[in-house]
C-alpha positions in Angstrom: 263.1 221.3 -92.3 261.9 223.6 -89.5 262.0 222.2 -85.9 259.4 223.6 -83.5 260.2 224.1 -79.8 257.9 222.7 -77.2 257.3 225.1 -74.3 256.8 223.7 -70.7 256.8 224.9 -67.0 260.1 225.5 -65.5 261.1 224.0 -62.1 260.6 227.4 -60.4 257.1 227.7 -61.8 256.2 224.2 -60.7 257.5 224.9 -57.2 255.5 228.1 -56.9 252.3 226.4 -58.1 252.8 223.5 -55.7 253.4 226.0 -52.9 250.3 228.0 -53.7 248.2 224.7 -53.9 249.5 223.6 -50.5 248.7 227.0 -49.0 245.1 227.0 -50.3 244.6 223.4 -49.1 246.0 224.3 -45.7 243.7 227.3 -45.5 240.6 225.2 -46.3 241.7 222.6 -43.8 242.0 225.3 -41.1 238.6 226.6 -41.9 237.1 223.1 -41.9 238.8 222.3 -38.5 237.5 225.6 -37.1 234.0 224.9 -38.4 234.1 221.4 -36.7 235.0 223.0 -33.4 232.3 225.6 -33.8 229.7 223.0 -34.7 230.6 220.9 -31.7 230.5 223.8 -29.3 227.2 224.9 -30.7 225.8 221.4 -30.5 226.8 221.1 -26.8 225.4 224.6 -26.1 222.0 223.7 -27.7 221.8 220.4 -25.8 222.5 222.2 -22.5 219.8 224.9 -23.3 217.2 222.4 -24.3 217.7 220.2 -21.3 217.8 223.2 -18.9 214.6 224.7 -20.4 212.8 221.4 -20.0 213.8 221.1 -16.3 213.0 224.7 -15.6 209.6 224.5 -17.3 208.6 221.3 -15.5 209.5 222.9 -12.1 207.7 226.2 -12.9 204.5 224.5 -14.2 204.1 222.6 -10.9 204.7 225.7 -8.8 202.7 228.3 -10.7 199.4 226.7 -9.7 200.2 226.2 -6.0 196.9 226.9 -4.1 194.7 227.1 -7.2 192.4 224.4 -5.9 193.1 224.8 -2.2 190.3 225.4 0.1 190.4 228.5 2.4 191.0 226.3 5.5 194.2 224.9 3.9 195.7 228.4 3.7 195.0 229.1 7.4 196.2 225.9 8.9 199.5 225.9 11.0 199.8 222.1 11.0 202.9 221.2 9.1 201.3 217.9 7.9 198.5 219.6 6.1 197.8 222.8 4.2 199.0 223.7 0.7 202.6 223.9 1.7 203.5 220.8 3.5 206.2 219.9 6.0 209.2 222.1 6.9 210.6 223.6 3.7 214.3 223.8 3.3 215.6 226.0 0.4 219.2 226.6 -0.5 221.7 229.1 -2.0 223.5 226.7 -4.4 225.4 224.1 -2.4 222.8 223.2 0.1 220.4 220.2 0.2 216.8 221.3 -0.7 213.5 219.9 0.3 210.1 221.4 -0.6 206.6 219.7 -0.6 203.4 221.3 -1.8 200.0 220.8 -3.4 199.3 221.7 -7.0 197.3 220.4 -9.9 199.0 218.1 -12.3 197.9 215.6 -14.9 194.5 217.3 -14.9 193.0 219.8 -17.3 193.9 223.4 -16.7 191.7 224.8 -19.3 188.5 226.8 -19.8 185.0 226.3 -21.1 184.8 226.6 -24.9 181.2 227.8 -24.6 178.5 228.4 -22.0 177.6 225.3 -19.9 174.2 223.7 -20.7 171.7 221.7 -18.7 169.7 222.1 -15.6 171.9 222.7 -12.5 173.5 220.7 -10.9 173.4 218.4 -14.0 175.6 220.6 -16.2 177.3 219.7 -19.4 180.7 221.3 -20.0 182.5 221.7 -23.4 186.1 222.0 -22.3 188.7 223.5 -24.7 191.8 221.4 -25.5 190.8 217.8 -25.2 194.5 216.8 -25.1 194.6 218.0 -21.5 191.8 215.6 -20.5 192.6 212.0 -19.8 190.5 209.0 -18.7 191.8 208.9 -15.2 190.5 212.2 -14.1 187.7 211.6 -11.5 186.6 215.1 -10.6 186.9 218.7 -11.8 187.3 222.1 -10.2 185.1 224.9 -11.8 186.3 228.4 -10.8 184.0 231.4 -11.0 183.3 234.5 -9.0 181.4 232.7 -6.3 184.2 230.3 -5.6 185.4 226.9 -6.5 182.8 224.3 -7.5 184.1 220.7 -6.9 182.4 218.0 -8.8 181.4 214.9 -6.9 180.8 212.7 -9.9 181.4 213.1 -13.7 180.4 211.0 -16.6 182.8 209.5 -19.1 184.1 212.3 -21.5 183.3 212.3 -25.2 185.4 214.2 -27.7 184.5 216.5 -30.5 187.4 218.0 -32.5 189.7 219.8 -30.0 187.1 219.7 -27.2 186.2 217.3 -24.4 182.5 217.2 -23.5 181.8 216.2 -19.8 178.5 215.9 -18.0 178.6 216.6 -14.2 176.1 214.6 -12.2 176.6 216.4 -8.9 178.8 218.8 -6.9 180.5 218.4 -3.5 179.9 222.1 -2.8 177.0 224.2 -4.1 176.8 227.9 -3.8 173.3 229.5 -4.0 171.8 226.1 -5.1 168.3 227.5 -4.8 168.7 230.9 -6.5 167.3 229.6 -9.7 170.5 230.2 -11.8 171.0 227.9 -14.7 174.2 226.1 -15.7 174.7 228.8 -18.4 174.4 231.6 -15.9 176.8 230.0 -13.4 179.4 228.8 -15.8 179.7 231.1 -18.9 182.2 230.5 -21.7 185.8 231.1 -20.5 185.2 229.8 -17.0 188.5 228.2 -15.7 188.5 224.5 -15.3 191.2 222.6 -13.5 191.6 219.1 -12.0 192.4 217.8 -8.5 195.5 218.5 -6.5 198.6 216.3 -6.3 201.2 216.1 -3.6 204.6 217.2 -4.9 208.1 216.6 -3.5 211.1 218.6 -4.8 214.5 217.5 -3.5 218.0 218.5 -4.5 220.9 216.6 -3.0 224.2 218.5 -3.5 225.9 218.0 -5.9 224.4 215.1 -7.8 220.6 214.7 -7.7 217.5 216.7 -8.6 214.1 215.1 -8.3 210.5 216.2 -8.6 207.8 213.5 -7.8 204.1 213.6 -7.2 201.4 211.4 -5.6 197.7 211.4 -5.6 195.8 212.5 -2.5 193.1 210.5 -0.6 189.8 212.0 0.7 191.7 213.3 3.9 194.3 215.1 1.8 197.1 212.7 2.5 199.5 211.5 -0.2 198.7 207.9 -1.3 199.4 205.4 -4.1 202.5 205.1 -6.3 205.1 207.9 -6.5 205.4 209.2 -10.1 208.5 210.9 -11.4 208.5 214.2 -13.3 212.2 214.8 -12.9 214.9 212.3 -11.9 218.2 213.9 -12.7 221.2 212.2 -11.1 224.9 212.4 -12.0 226.7 209.1 -11.1 230.0 209.5 -13.0 229.0 207.1 -15.8 231.0 207.3 -19.0 228.0 208.1 -21.1 226.5 210.7 -18.7 227.7 214.2 -19.5 225.3 216.6 -17.7 225.4 217.7 -14.1 223.6 220.2 -11.8 226.3 221.3 -9.4 224.5 224.4 -8.1 220.8 224.8 -7.3 219.1 227.8 -5.6 215.6 227.7 -4.0 214.1 230.7 -2.1 210.7 232.0 -0.9 209.5 235.6 -0.9 208.0 236.4 2.5 205.8 239.5 2.6 204.9 241.2 5.9 203.0 244.3 6.7 203.3 246.2 9.9 201.1 249.3 10.0 201.6 251.1 6.7 205.1 249.5 6.1 205.3 246.6 3.7 208.5 244.6 3.5 209.6 241.7 1.3 212.4 239.3 2.1 213.8 236.3 0.2 214.3 233.4 2.7 215.4 229.8 2.4 212.9 228.5 5.1 209.9 229.6 7.0 207.7 228.4 9.8 204.2 227.0 9.6 202.8 230.3 10.9 204.6 232.2 8.2 203.3 230.1 5.3 200.5 232.6 4.7 203.1 235.3 4.1 204.8 233.5 1.2 203.9 235.1 -2.1 206.5 233.8 -4.5 209.0 231.1 -5.1 212.2 231.5 -7.2 214.7 228.8 -8.2 217.7 228.7 -10.4 220.5 226.2 -11.3 223.7 225.8 -13.2 223.6 223.0 -15.8 227.0 221.7 -16.7 228.1 219.7 -19.7 231.2 217.6 -19.2 231.5 216.7 -22.8 234.8 217.9 -24.3 234.4 220.9 -26.5 238.0 220.9 -27.8 240.9 218.5 -27.9 243.3 217.9 -25.0 246.0 219.7 -26.8 243.8 222.8 -27.2 242.8 222.7 -23.6 246.5 222.6 -22.4 247.2 225.6 -24.7 244.3 227.6 -23.5 244.9 230.2 -20.7 243.6 229.5 -17.3 240.1 230.9 -16.7 237.7 231.6 -13.8 234.1 232.1 -14.8 231.5 232.7 -12.0 227.9 231.9 -12.5 225.7 233.8 -10.0 221.9 233.1 -9.6 219.9 236.0 -8.1 222.7 237.0 -5.7 225.2 239.5 -6.8 227.6 238.4 -4.1 230.4 236.6 -6.0 231.2 234.6 -2.9 227.9 232.7 -3.4 228.3 231.8 -7.1 229.3 228.7 -9.0 232.8 228.9 -10.4 233.8 227.1 -13.6 237.5 226.6 -13.9 237.7 224.1 -16.8 237.6 225.8 -20.2 236.7 222.5 -21.8 233.2 222.4 -20.1 230.1 224.2 -21.0 227.8 225.8 -18.3 224.6 227.7 -18.5 222.4 229.4 -15.9 218.6 228.9 -15.7 216.4 230.8 -13.3 212.7 231.5 -12.8 210.5 233.5 -10.4 207.0 232.1 -9.8 204.5 234.4 -8.2 201.8 232.6 -6.3 198.8 234.8 -7.3 196.5 232.0 -6.1 197.8 232.5 -2.6 196.9 236.1 -2.8 193.4 235.3 -4.0 192.9 232.9 -1.1 194.3 235.4 1.4 191.8 238.0 0.1 188.9 235.6 0.6 190.1 234.8 4.1 190.1 238.5 5.0 186.6 239.2 3.7 
């Protein structure tokens, strides 16, 4: 009788295979752990960027139309209580309190005519592109053409057709060449800019916790009235569930002056009532900081000390925000807004 031998793994072979298995598992665990850290860091970075872009766009959208609907007299006034730029502005270079009030359209259509106006002037009918910009509370329109700014006195209730709002104007506050025989079509061709009435804005930054942008309606005398509406109300108050902070905010104004044939431009943080006509641009920037932990406490303690400086507009490193905690995430957001509408009004004044 022949006895067959059964072959099996030796102890050494089993130990080698176990070692290789543990090594592979450990490698996959390291990769998994690294991917979790990367995903967490990326998620925080995306959150910071989205919030920062939203704040920046909201500020820029209110500033870019400063003076659009302003009358020529508003540009020339030296009274700090009136005019397009109100009060005494106070900018800052990062760690200063900021206060800036101004007039600009908001909550009203900033659009154009989809086609030529129809009707017999002054009873014109407008087909306005993008009906989403037109809401029921709008009481008057500003129609911009080469002759100036036509301000409606009374408008009928809008009707909607697809992506358009159709509005009939019953009369205007101001009429240029009312007796020249021009029709609505000749006065207001397709593409004519249409905007709504101005609102009173107040931008404030209280170092290092609070950034606010509010607006109010204006009465017939140009004074702010009614309820205060919030566009931005960003305040860090050390709550456990609050992880974002704006520890650095810059606001400056570009003052342009011409003496003889020499033109000079200077960024300033404040200006007088007499200098308001010389302001041609506004720039702002801020550091948005996330206090959410990117890595574990053990990793933070093992990380080398760091010193990252975030500078906004100014290359002087003494006037920058310094991030010393490697566990936090910071991003810089900045925007320059040129007030082309001021230049247009200034040109009209000089005619």
